[in-house]
N, C-alpha and C positions, 0 to 999 in steps of 0.2 A: 640355499634355499630351493624348494623342489619345485623341477620342473614344468609341472604342471602349476606347482602354485605361480608364477611366473606369467608362465602365460592366461591364467585366469585375470588374474590384474592385473594385464591387460584390457584382458577384453577382448581376445583372440581366438575364432579357432580351430581347431586341431586343425583345421585345411589349410590355414592362416597357417602355424607357427610351420607345415610343412614345405608353406611356398619359402617360408623364409630362409631354410635350412634346407634350403633345391633337396624334399625326398622325395622319393616319389608318387609319396600316396599319406594320409592320415594318419594307417594302418601303424604304421615307424614308429607315429610320436606319439599314438596311445598302446603300441607296447612299449616299448621307454618310460614312458608315464606310471605302465605298470608296473613295470619290471620285470614284464618276460623279456626281454631281449636288454637288452648294454646298447647304447652307440658304439657306433666305431670309431676311433681315434681321429679320423678327420671331423664326423661328427659331435662329437665332446670340443672340437676346437671352435666348432660353428658355436654352437652351444652357447657356449664363453662368449664369443663375437658379439650375439646379434645381442645375449644380454647385460653386456659391459662386465660382469666376472658373477654379475649377483648367482649364476646358475657356475654350479663348476663340476667333474667332475666328479667330486665324490656325493651330492646333492642327489645320484644315479646306486647308488650301495648303499643300503641299509647301515645303519652301524651294529655294532654286535649288541652285542647282549647286555654284557661283562660295562658295555661305553655305557650302553643308556639308566641303564641302572646305577654306572656314578652320575649320572645326569640328577637324575634323583632327588641322590643323597648329597649332594655339592645342591642340591637346589635347597633342601631340608635344614640342614648346618646356614646354608645364609639366609636362611629368615629366623630361625634361632637365632641366631646370633645379633640381627637385629631386634628380636624383641626383647631379650637383655639387652641391648646397646638401649630400647625407648626406653625398661625401667629403668634402666641406670640416671637417663636423664633428668 
């Protein structure tokens, strides 16, 4: 789950997230969420523990374009299969 989605889902501000992660200020959280910076390993661990594993280290790195496309193709294939099976029933 993207860190911003988790934080907003909790109704937390950037300030609250920074406090919970023991960061100096909210700007660090903002930079992590926007991809301007990547958290250090200790901060990644704190994110993981704070969110109960819902935010994982890989959530801070965008998927490669080919991986995104692969997910799209898999979804189209799933929908096509469901349509075929639905007509056969």
